[in-house]
MARTI-402294 format. One record per residue (C-alpha): x, y, z; residue in three letters. Coordinates in steps of 0.25 Angstrom, whole numbers, padded with zeros to 4 digits, always signed. Layout:
<atoms>
XYZALA...
</atoms>
This chain:
<atoms>
-0275+0175+0135MET-0266+0166+0126ARG-0257+0177+0123LEU-0256+0182+0137LEU-0253+0168+0142THR-0242+0167+0131LEU-0235+0180+0135PHE-0236+0176+0150VAL-0228+0163+0146LEU-0218+0172+0139LEU-0215+0181+0150PHE-0217+0171+0162ALA-0207+0160+0166GLY-0205+0150+0177ILE-0195+0153+0187SER-0184+0143+0190ALA-0184+0135+0202PHE-0171+0136+0211GLY-0160+0146+0211GLN-0149+0144+0202LYS-0134+0148+0201ALA-0129+0156+0190THR-0116+0154+0182VAL-0110+0165+0174SER-0097+0168+0167GLY-0089+0170+0154THR-0085+0159+0144VAL-0072+0162+0137THR-0061+0155+0129ASP-0047+0152+0133GLU-0043+0166+0129LYS-0053+0172+0138GLY-0062+0177+0126LYS-0077+0176+0129SER-0085+0165+0121LEU-0099+0170+0117PRO-0110+0160+0116ARG-0102+0149+0124ALA-0112+0139+0129THR-0114+0137+0144VAL-0122+0127+0151PHE-0124+0119+0164ASN-0119+0105+0162LYS-0126+0099+0174ASN-0140+0101+0171ASP-0138+0105+0156ARG-0145+0118+0157ARG-0147+0126+0144GLU-0135+0131+0137ALA-0132+0146+0137ILE-0123+0154+0128SER-0113+0165+0133CYS-0115+0179+0129ASP-0106+0187+0119ASP-0096+0189+0131GLU-0096+0174+0134GLY-0104+0176+0147ARG-0114+0167+0153TYR-0124+0165+0164SER-0130+0152+0167LEU-0139+0148+0179GLU-0136+0134+0185VAL-0142+0125+0195THR-0135+0125+0208PRO-0125+0113+0211GLY-0113+0108+0203THR-0113+0115+0190VAL-0106+0112+0177THR-0106+0123+0167ILE-0102+0119+0152VAL-0096+0130+0143TYR-0095+0127+0128SER-0091+0135+0116PHE-0093+0131+0101THR-0081+0122+0097GLY-0075+0121+0111SER-0075+0111+0122LYS-0084+0114+0133PRO-0079+0119+0147VAL-0086+0114+0160GLU-0086+0121+0174ILE-0092+0114+0186THR-0095+0121+0199PHE-0105+0122+0211GLU-0116+0132+0210ALA-0125+0137+0222ALA-0139+0142+0220PRO-0139+0157+0216GLY-0124+0157+0215GLU-0118+0166+0204GLN-0106+0158+0198ILE-0096+0164+0188PHE-0089+0154+0179LYS-0080+0157+0167ASP-0076+0147+0157ALA-0066+0146+0146LYS-0068+0137+0134ILE-0056+0132+0125LYS-0061+0135+0111LEU-0060+0123+0102GLY-0064+0117+0089THR-0068+0103+0091ASP-0079+0100+0082ILE-0082+0087+0090GLY-0084+0094+0104GLN-0098+0099+0105ALA-0107+0101+0117ASP-0121+0095+0116ILE-0127+0101+0128VAL-0124+0115+0124ALA-0131+0114+0110GLU-0141+0125+0112GLY-0152+0126+0122ASP-0159+0113+0123ARG-0171+0119+0129THR-0175+0127+0117LYS-0180+0122+0103PRO-0166+0125+0097LEU-0154+0117+0094THR-0140+0122+0094ARG-0132+0117+0082LEU-0117+0115+0083GLU-0111+0125+0073PRO-0097+0120+0074LYS-0101+0107+0066VAL-0105+0115+0054TYR-0091+0116+0047SER-0089+0101+0048ARG-0102+0097+0042ILE-0100+0092+0027PRO-0111+0099+0019SER-0113+0105+0006THR-0121+0116+0012ARG-0110+0122+0020GLY-0121+0130+0029THR-0125+0131+0043ILE-0137+0123+0040GLU-0128+0110+0040ASP-0129+0111+0055LEU-0144+0108+0054LEU-0141+0093+0052LEU-0140+0093+0068GLN-0155+0098+0068ALA-0168+0093+0063PRO-0166+0098+0049VAL-0168+0092+0035ASN-0160+0096+0023PHE-0164+0093+0009THR-0152+0097+0001SER-0137+0098+0005GLU-0136+0111-0004LEU-0146+0119+0004SER-0146+0125+0018SER-0161+0124+0019SER-0167+0114+0028TYR-0180+0109+0033ASN-0184+0107+0047VAL-0196+0099+0052ARG-0204+0100+0040GLY-0201+0114+0037GLY-0194+0120+0025ASN-0182+0129+0025PHE-0191+0142+0024ASP-0197+0138+0038GLU-0184+0139+0045ASN-0178+0151+0052LEU-0163+0154+0051VAL-0157+0165+0061TYR-0143+0170+0061VAL-0140+0179+0074ASN-0155+0180+0076GLY-0158+0185+0062ILE-0166+0177+0052GLN-0159+0174+0039VAL-0164+0169+0025TYR-0159+0161+0013ARG-0162+0165-0002PRO-0176+0165-0007PHE-0174+0159-0021LEU-0165+0147-0018VAL-0171+0135-0025ARG-0160+0125-0024ALA-0149+0121-0014GLY-0138+0124-0023GLN-0142+0139-0024GLN-0143+0141-0009GLU-0129+0144-0005GLY-0125+0148+0009LEU-0136+0149+0020SER-0135+0162+0028PHE-0128+0157+0041PRO-0113+0156+0041ASN-0109+0144+0049PRO-0095+0149+0052ASP-0101+0161+0059MET-0111+0153+0068VAL-0110+0152+0083ASN-0123+0145+0087ASN-0134+0138+0079ILE-0148+0135+0084TYR-0159+0127+0077PHE-0174+0124+0080SER-0182+0115+0072ALA-0195+0119+0078GLY-0202+0125+0090GLY-0192+0137+0091PHE-0194+0149+0099GLU-0202+0162+0096ALA-0190+0170+0094LYS-0187+0163+0081TYR-0195+0167+0069GLY-0207+0163+0061ASP-0204+0150+0053ARG-0210+0136+0055MET-0198+0126+0056SER-0184+0130+0062SER-0174+0140+0067VAL-0159+0140+0064LEU-0153+0151+0073ASP-0138+0154+0070ILE-0129+0163+0079GLN-0116+0169+0073TYR-0104+0169+0082ARG-0099+0181+0089THR-0083+0180+0088PRO-0074+0180+0101THR-0061+0180+0093GLU-0055+0181+0079TYR-0058+0168+0071ALA-0062+0163+0058GLY-0064+0151+0049SER-0062+0146+0035VAL-0069+0135+0028THR-0066+0130+0013ALA-0071+0119+0005SER-0075+0115-0009MET-0088+0121-0007LEU-0084+0135-0002GLY-0077+0143+0009THR-0080+0151+0021SER-0073+0161+0030LEU-0077+0165+0044GLN-0070+0175+0053PHE-0073+0182+0066GLU-0067+0191+0076GLY-0068+0201+0088ILE-0062+0214+0090ASN-0052+0218+0101LYS-0063+0224+0110LYS-0072+0212+0108GLY-0084+0220+0104ASN-0084+0217+0089PHE-0085+0203+0082THR-0087+0199+0068HIS-0090+0185+0063ASN-0090+0184+0047SER-0090+0173+0037GLY-0089+0171+0022PHE-0094+0159+0014ARG-0092+0155+0000TYR-0098+0142-0006ARG-0099+0135-0019ASN-0107+0122-0021ASN-0103+0119-0035SER-0095+0108-0031TYR-0106+0101-0024VAL-0117+0105-0034LEU-0108+0098-0045GLY-0114+0084-0039SER-0128+0088-0043LEU-0135+0080-0055ASP-0137+0094-0062GLU-0123+0097-0067GLN-0119+0111-0071GLY-0111+0123-0068ASP-0114+0126-0053TYR-0108+0139-0048ASN-0114+0142-0034PRO-0107+0153-0026ASN-0111+0157-0012TYR-0105+0168-0004LEU-0108+0173+0010ASP-0102+0183+0020PHE-0107+0185+0034GLN-0103+0193+0046THR-0108+0194+0060PHE-0102+0206+0069MET-0105+0210+0083THR-0101+0223+0091TRP-0103+0228+0105LYS-0098+0241+0110LYS-0091+0234+0122SER-0090+0220+0128ALA-0100+0224+0138TYR-0110+0232+0130SER-0124+0227+0130GLN-0126+0230+0115TRP-0121+0222+0104SER-0122+0224+0089TYR-0121+0213+0078ASN-0121+0213+0063PHE-0124+0200+0054LEU-0121+0202+0039GLY-0122+0192+0027ASN-0120+0193+0012VAL-0122+0181+0004SER-0121+0179-0011ARG-0126+0166-0018ASN-0124+0162-0032ARG-0129+0149-0039TYR-0125+0148-0054ASN-0128+0135-0061PHE-0127+0131-0076ILE-0133+0117-0077PRO-0128+0107-0087GLN-0134+0093-0086THR-0141+0084-0076ARG-0142+0069-0075GLU-0150+0062-0064THR-0154+0047-0063ASP-0166+0044-0054VAL-0175+0032-0051GLY-0173+0018-0047ASN-0173+0004-0054ILE-0187+0005-0058ASN-0186+0019-0065GLU-0172+0026-0067ALA-0172+0039-0074LEU-0161+0049-0079ARG-0164+0064-0080LEU-0154+0071-0089THR-0154+0086-0091VAL-0146+0095-0099PHE-0146+0110-0095PHE-0144+0124-0101ASN-0145+0137-0093GLY-0140+0142-0079GLN-0145+0146-0065GLU-0140+0159-0058ARG-0145+0161-0044THR-0140+0171-0033GLY-0143+0175-0019PHE-0137+0187-0013ASP-0141+0190+0002THR-0137+0201+0012TYR-0140+0201+0027PHE-0137+0210+0038GLY-0141+0211+0052ALA-0138+0221+0063PHE-0141+0218+0078SER-0140+0225+0091ALA-0142+0218+0104ALA-0142+0223+0119ARG-0139+0212+0129ALA-0140+0213+0144THR-0139+0202+0155GLU-0154+0198+0154ASN-0158+0203+0140SER-0154+0205+0126ARG-0161+0214+0115MET-0157+0213+0100GLN-0160+0222+0088PHE-0158+0216+0074ILE-0159+0223+0060ALA-0156+0213+0048SER-0158+0214+0033ALA-0158+0202+0023PHE-0157+0204+0008GLN-0157+0194-0003THR-0155+0195-0018PHE-0158+0183-0026GLU-0159+0179-0041PHE-0162+0165-0047GLU-0160+0164-0063THR-0160+0151-0071PHE-0163+0146-0085ASP-0161+0131-0086ILE-0165+0123-0098LEU-0164+0108-0096GLY-0166+0097-0106ALA-0169+0083-0099TYR-0170+0069-0103SER-0177+0059-0093LEU-0172+0044-0096ASP-0175+0031-0090GLU-0163+0022-0086LEU-0160+0008-0088GLU-0164+0000-0075ARG-0160-0014-0079ASP-0148-0017-0070LEU-0144-0028-0080GLY-0143-0018-0092SER-0130-0013-0097ASP-0137+0001-0098GLU-0142+0001-0084PHE-0143+0016-0080GLY-0143+0021-0094GLU-0154+0028-0101VAL-0165+0018-0106LEU-0176+0027-0111THR-0180+0042-0111ASN-0192+0046-0103ARG-0192+0060-0108GLY-0185+0073-0112VAL-0188+0088-0109GLY-0183+0101-0106ALA-0185+0112-0095PHE-0182+0126-0093LEU-0181+0133-0079ASP-0180+0148-0078HIS-0180+0158-0067ALA-0177+0173-0064ARG-0180+0175-0050ASN-0175+0187-0041GLU-0178+0190-0027LEU-0174+0201-0017GLU-0177+0201-0002ALA-0175+0210+0009THR-0178+0206+0024VAL-0176+0216+0035LEU-0177+0213+0050ASN-0177+0221+0063PHE-0177+0212+0075THR-0177+0214+0090HIS-0175+0203+0100THR-0172+0202+0114GLY-0173+0193+0127PHE-0173+0196+0142SER-0171+0187+0154ILE-0183+0189+0163LEU-0184+0184+0178PRO-0184+0169+0180ASN-0175+0168+0168ASP-0186+0170+0158ASN-0180+0174+0144VAL-0189+0183+0136LEU-0186+0185+0121GLU-0193+0194+0111TRP-0191+0199+0097GLY-0197+0207+0086VAL-0193+0208+0071LYS-0198+0216+0059TYR-0194+0210+0046GLN-0196+0217+0032TYR-0195+0209+0019GLU-0194+0214+0005ASN-0194+0202-0006ILE-0194+0204-0021TYR-0195+0192-0029ASP-0195+0190-0044LYS-0198+0176-0049LEU-0198+0171-0063SER-0196+0156-0065GLU-0202+0145-0073TRP-0198+0131-0080ASN-0202+0125-0092TYR-0202+0110-0095VAL-0203+0103-0109ASP-0204+0088-0109SER-0201+0082-0123ALA-0208+0094-0130GLY-0220+0095-0120PHE-0220+0107-0112SER-0223+0105-0097SER-0232+0108-0091PRO-0242+0103-0102HIS-0256+0109-0105PRO-0267+0102-0096GLN-0278+0094-0101ASP-0293+0096-0096SER-0290+0088-0083ILE-0277+0095-0079GLY-0267+0085-0085TYR-0255+0090-0093GLN-0254+0084-0107VAL-0243+0086-0117PRO-0245+0095-0129SER-0237+0097-0142LEU-0246+0108-0148GLN-0238+0119-0154PRO-0245+0129-0146ASP-0242+0122-0133GLN-0240+0132-0122GLN-0226+0132-0115ILE-0230+0132-0100ILE-0219+0135-0090LEU-0219+0127-0077ARG-0218+0133-0063ASP-0218+0148-0067VAL-0215+0157-0056ILE-0216+0172-0059LYS-0217+0183-0049GLY-0212+0196-0043GLU-0214+0198-0028ASN-0211+0209-0019ASP-0214+0206-0005VAL-0212+0216+0006VAL-0217+0213+0020SER-0213+0214+0035SER-0214+0205+0047ARG-0214+0208+0062VAL-0211+0196+0071THR-0210+0196+0086ALA-0208+0186+0097TYR-0207+0185+0112VAL-0203+0172+0120GLN-0200+0169+0134ASN-0190+0157+0139THR-0189+0152+0153TRP-0185+0140+0161SER-0188+0133+0174THR-0183+0122+0183GLU-0190+0113+0192THR-0186+0109+0206GLU-0183+0095+0200GLU-0174+0101+0190GLY-0183+0100+0178HIS-0181+0112+0168GLU-0191+0119+0159TRP-0189+0129+0149ASN-0199+0137+0141PHE-0200+0146+0130ASN-0213+0153+0125VAL-0214+0163+0114GLY-0223+0171+0105LEU-0220+0175+0090ARG-0227+0184+0080GLY-0225+0188+0066ASN-0232+0198+0057TYR-0230+0199+0042TRP-0235+0211+0034SER-0236+0204+0021PHE-0249+0197+0025ASN-0251+0204+0038ASN-0251+0191+0045GLU-0247+0190+0060PHE-0243+0176+0065VAL-0237+0171+0078GLY-0238+0162+0090GLY-0231+0155+0102PRO-0219+0147+0103ARG-0214+0139+0115ALA-0204+0129+0120HIS-0203+0121+0133MET-0191+0112+0137SER-0191+0103+0149TYR-0178+0097+0155LYS-0181+0086+0166PRO-0171+0083+0177ARG-0170+0068+0174TRP-0160+0061+0182ILE-0155+0047+0181LYS-0146+0040+0192TYR-0135+0031+0186GLU-0131+0024+0199SER-0139+0017+0210ALA-0134+0027+0221ASP-0138+0039+0213GLY-0125+0045+0212ASP-0124+0046+0197THR-0135+0053+0190LEU-0138+0058+0176ILE-0148+0069+0172ARG-0155+0067+0159ARG-0153+0079+0151ASP-0166+0080+0143ILE-0175+0091+0138ILE-0189+0091+0133PHE-0193+0102+0123ASN-0207+0106+0118LEU-0208+0118+0108ALA-0219+0123+0099GLY-0226+0135+0094GLY-0233+0142+0082LEU-0223+0145+0071TYR-0228+0154+0059TYR-0220+0156+0047GLN-0224+0169+0039PRO-0221+0167+0024ALA-0208+0172+0019PHE-0206+0176+0004TYR-0204+0161-0001ARG-0217+0156+0006GLU-0226+0167+0001MET-0221+0165-0014ARG-0230+0155-0021GLY-0226+0145-0032ILE-0228+0154-0043THR-0221+0166-0036GLY-0232+0174-0031GLU-0233+0179-0017VAL-0245+0176-0008ASN-0250+0188+0000PRO-0258+0180+0009ASP-0248+0170+0013ILE-0248+0166+0028GLN-0238+0161+0038ALA-0236+0146+0039GLN-0238+0141+0053ARG-0232+0129+0061SER-0235+0124+0075ILE-0223+0118+0081HIS-0222+0107+0092VAL-0209+0102+0095VAL-0205+0092+0107ALA-0191+0087+0109GLY-0181+0081+0119ILE-0167+0085+0121ASP-0158+0075+0128TYR-0143+0075+0131LEU-0137+0062+0135PHE-0124+0054+0135GLU-0122+0041+0127ALA-0109+0034+0127PHE-0103+0045+0136ASP-0106+0055+0125ARG-0116+0067+0125PRO-0128+0067+0116PHE-0140+0075+0113LYS-0154+0070+0108LEU-0165+0079+0104VAL-0178+0073+0099THR-0190+0082+0094GLU-0204+0080+0089VAL-0212+0091+0082TYR-0225+0094+0075TYR-0228+0106+0067LYS-0242+0110+0062ASP-0242+0119+0050TYR-0252+0128+0044SER-0253+0138+0033ASN-0241+0131+0026LEU-0236+0136+0013ILE-0233+0124+0004PRO-0221+0124-0005TYR-0213+0115-0015GLU-0198+0112-0014VAL-0189+0114-0026GLU-0175+0110-0021ASN-0174+0120-0010VAL-0184+0130-0015ARG-0197+0131-0008LEU-0209+0135-0017ARG-0220+0139-0009TYR-0235+0139-0013TYR-0236+0153-0007GLY-0249+0149+0001GLU-0253+0144+0014ASN-0258+0131+0009LEU-0255+0120+0019ALA-0255+0115+0033ASN-0246+0104+0038GLY-0237+0098+0049TYR-0223+0093+0052ALA-0220+0083+0063THR-0208+0074+0066GLY-0196+0072+0076ALA-0181+0075+0077ASP-0171+0067+0084VAL-0157+0073+0086MET-0145+0068+0092LEU-0131+0074+0094ASN-0119+0070+0102GLY-0106+0063+0102GLU-0108+0051+0094PHE-0093+0051+0093ILE-0087+0055+0107LYS-0084+0069+0107GLY-0090+0072+0093ILE-0104+0077+0091GLN-0114+0072+0080SER-0128+0075+0077TRP-0140+0066+0072LEU-0154+0069+0069ARG-0166+0061+0064VAL-0180+0068+0060SER-0194+0063+0057PHE-0203+0073+0050LEU-0217+0073+0043LYS-0223+0086+0038THR-0235+0087+0029GLU-0244+0098+0024GLU-0258+0099+0018ASP-0261+0109+0008LEU-0275+0115+0009VAL-0285+0113-0002ASN-0276+0104-0010ASP-0281+0093-0019PHE-0279+0087-0032TYR-0287+0077-0041TYR-0282+0063-0045GLU-0287+0059-0059ARG-0291+0046-0064PHE-0293+0040-0078ASN-0304+0031-0083ASP-0297+0019-0078GLU-0297+0024-0064GLY-0282+0026-0064ASN-0275+0039-0058LEU-0270+0048-0069ILE-0255+0051-0067ILE-0250+0061-0077PRO-0239+0055-0085GLY-0241+0041-0081PHE-0256+0038-0083THR-0259+0035-0098LEU-0274+0036-0096ASN-0275+0050-0091ASP-0289+0054-0094ASP-0295+0058-0081ALA-0310+0053-0078VAL-0310+0055-0063ASP-0303+0062-0052SER-0301+0062-0037ASN-0298+0073-0027LEU-0286+0072-0018VAL-0283+0080-0006GLU-0268+0078-0003PRO-0269+0082+0012GLY-0255+0082+0019PHE-0243+0080+0011ILE-0228+0080+0015PRO-0222+0094+0016ARG-0209+0096+0007PRO-0200+0094+0019THR-0207+0081+0024ASP-0194+0074+0027GLN-0198+0062+0035ARG-0185+0057+0041LEU-0172+0064+0041SER-0158+0061+0048PHE-0146+0070+0050SER-0132+0067+0056MET-0119+0075+0059LEU-0109+0065+0063PHE-0095+0069+0068GLN-0083+0060+0070ASP-0068+0060+0071GLU-0056+0051+0071MET-0053+0046+0085LYS-0038+0047+0084ARG-0038+0059+0075TRP-0049+0068+0079PRO-0045+0078+0069GLU-0052+0070+0059TYR-0067+0072+0059LYS-0079+0068+0051VAL-0093+0073+0050LEU-0105+0066+0043VAL-0117+0073+0040SER-0129+0065+0036ILE-0144+0069+0032PHE-0155+0060+0028TYR-0169+0064+0025GLY-0181+0057+0019THR-0187+0062+0006GLY-0195+0075+0004LEU-0208+0077-0003PRO-0208+0082-0017TYR-0217+0082-0029GLY-0219+0086-0044PRO-0217+0101-0047PRO-0232+0104-0048SER-0233+0112-0035PHE-0244+0103-0030GLU-0240+0099-0016ARG-0248+0086-0015TYR-0239+0080-0025LEU-0227+0082-0017ASP-0227+0069-0010VAL-0215+0062-0017LEU-0202+0060-0009ARG-0188+0063-0013THR-0177+0053-0009SER-0171+0054+0005ALA-0160+0065+0007TYR-0147+0058+0011ARG-0134+0065+0014ARG-0121+0061+0020VAL-0109+0071+0021ASP-0096+0068+0028ILE-0084+0077+0031GLY-0070+0073+0036PHE-0062+0083+0042SER-0048+0085+0048ARG-0045+0095+0059GLU-0034+0105+0056LEU-0032+0110+0070VAL-0029+0099+0080VAL-0020+0106+0089LYS-0021+0118+0098PRO-0016+0131+0091ALA-0004+0132+0101GLU+0001+0118+0097GLU+0001+0121+0082ARG+0012+0126+0074ASN+0003+0131+0062LYS-0011+0136+0060PHE-0012+0141+0075LYS-0023+0150+0070TRP-0032+0139+0066MET-0042+0135+0076LYS-0049+0124+0069GLU-0048+0118+0055GLY-0051+0106+0047TYR-0051+0100+0033VAL-0063+0092+0029ALA-0067+0082+0018LEU-0082+0082+0016GLU-0090+0072+0008VAL-0104+0077+0004PHE-0115+0067+0001ASN-0105+0056+0004ILE-0116+0045+0000LEU-0119+0052-0014GLY-0134+0052-0012VAL-0142+0059-0022ASN-0151+0067-0014ASN-0164+0074-0020THR-0167+0089-0019ILE-0178+0090-0029SER-0184+0084-0042GLN-0184+0088-0056THR-0197+0084-0063TRP-0196+0079-0077ILE-0209+0077-0085GLU-0210+0069-0098ASP-0220+0071-0109VAL-0231+0063-0102ASN-0231+0072-0090GLY-0224+0062-0081ARG-0214+0068-0071GLN-0201+0063-0066TYR-0195+0068-0053ALA-0180+0069-0055ILE-0172+0071-0042PRO-0162+0083-0041ASN-0151+0077-0033PHE-0142+0084-0023LEU-0127+0084-0022THR-0118+0072-0023GLY-0106+0068-0016ARG-0095+0078-0015ARG-0082+0080-0007LEU-0078+0093+0000ASN-0065+0098+0006LEU-0066+0108+0017LYS-0056+0116+0025VAL-0060+0124+0037ALA-0052+0131+0049PHE-0055+0141+0060LYS-0045+0152+0064PHE
</atoms>
């Protein structure tokens, strides 16, 4: 009966009250060329925005009366048309938009569909954001997303790690390399920002048509060109070239991009000095073809080739840590090198048939990655205590030595992976404006992984880890026959072949009451089967929005009124995440054949409010959420590498709130601000440890307690402990401004602040990971000067240039030493010291970009 009720909801809608008028037409530029995906919406009652089709055509239902339709296109000034509409009337209105490039002009109202758990991000701001990443993920500063490193494109959303996020390009899920362990190895993420048309992001409660992950969705759509165009960007970190065009018949288009990046200049600011030689190359193309402009069938191809190489020869490292009570200096001399590479290939072919009321699409895609990770790095270190007396002439100099030692890190890892997908999706508009969507996908995976890595630590002649005494404590030994014990040994050879079948169905409908209150509903059902463990999971997902018709009268006679534009949203559902390869591989490299899907129950409630302040438009979005986790797979974080335990050992939760505000803080120029609160914890099943006490009743702490003869013990059950992503408070802002008298001079400030994250010693005992890193604080600023300030017809030179600018960027302008991870140093007494590994320092970058 429950399933029957769910399917009744899927296929049934509530018919709208009253008969509406219909406005349709075509949106073109000044030359008469159609503008695909231009945005059209009713300004009077702020109906949901719609996008034009590939021919620039649109059809929009409106409430009878005086109607103002707004037409907008990315980077151009919106156009408004006002007219009278009678009930049931068919009205034809064509619009022409003057294509422009003003970064400051952006339409808040048309930022995606406010009645869905998706937020539209503004893609044209990307090129102006000062960032060492240089990827599309920089735009996520507009969304409730937390970053832990400016060198990595990975991000955390509401307590989830990066492996819990979905990333789509043109409806196809994309992946990043498996063996990445540090941000400087990562290179370029898959999406090419220069080719992007639309970006949508959901931080939770997303629809059933999106895949099986527990945290978020990043949905990217590439641009279908309408004319010949291109762009070039060059900086001290790399260069990119993008070009696009359309043939004379208008039935074939191409959108291609080449990227090259080298971060050695930025990496030179790290404490670990050496010869950095990272090289990242990427080429992508997106092509479309139709037999004719009126053909119902269209064909697309998306291809990508990426080559990432990270070569590093370390030399020295000197890191000062501590405070006035305890100041330490770690000095390391290195020998050896690291060579890491990732080669990825991706291709997808799709065929789609579109009619007036339906669309069907068939997609075949293939992803391959060839990865290797090799290093042998020998380090000799000295840990020294510094002079802390402010009155001493030797303040800050070495006072005494705490210990010396050496370590050797070794790895020979190889991985090959092939992922094939065959997908069918579609939608149909049913009576009463019900939109029925469905999809089914078959996925084949073949992953071969050969692991061989270990490290060895020698502290002043004492091999670590030490042999253990009768009660489990490590004790130094200088015996000639002492065993050499390698630490953190990972050995394995895994060949995993499996298949997945997923399917979904969902229905969307809306209704409006006689009083003008609007309701929107989306109900869906999703299922997933994985042949590796013969597990079938799935469940419902739903979303509801309510837009009340609240009216405020501004004058006593009632002549002036304002309609409060506010939308209430409620979303939730059952979200399963069947394990991918990294989750199913344990700490020692073995694959767990009994691994099960992680599960999360989402409940998200939010308010979306459009208002005016100081005669300028603003948008305020506030969301509160709760996630209930079960069957979690715990993991440890090493820089950006997640090392999973490979077993379903924990249950947990995540709860918090996000407040996002964007609008014209400076008149005519948009900026974004976001504040988030988060708490996420997990409880490992059957975890416990013993506290040991000496005959004096004191707790024995290895390396600190002199009397370490245990005579008593106490059983401790840790209970809930913070998850590795438990960042309690975070704040981000993108602020734009320009000079009033000379608007061609602009500035953009990027700010991110996040409180410390949990960490612990490298013992793989989760209950110890309750320490906190220092807060992550990052301020980047970019100053730019527009190169194009006059229309082409008024220029004597460079008439071919549509837009151009030169920028000076300052990375980490405050020079803050942010921490990404810790290096653990041990002395002969077994006492461990956590020495932070700092991220990049202050750097200048010169960038030039233009579009033609």
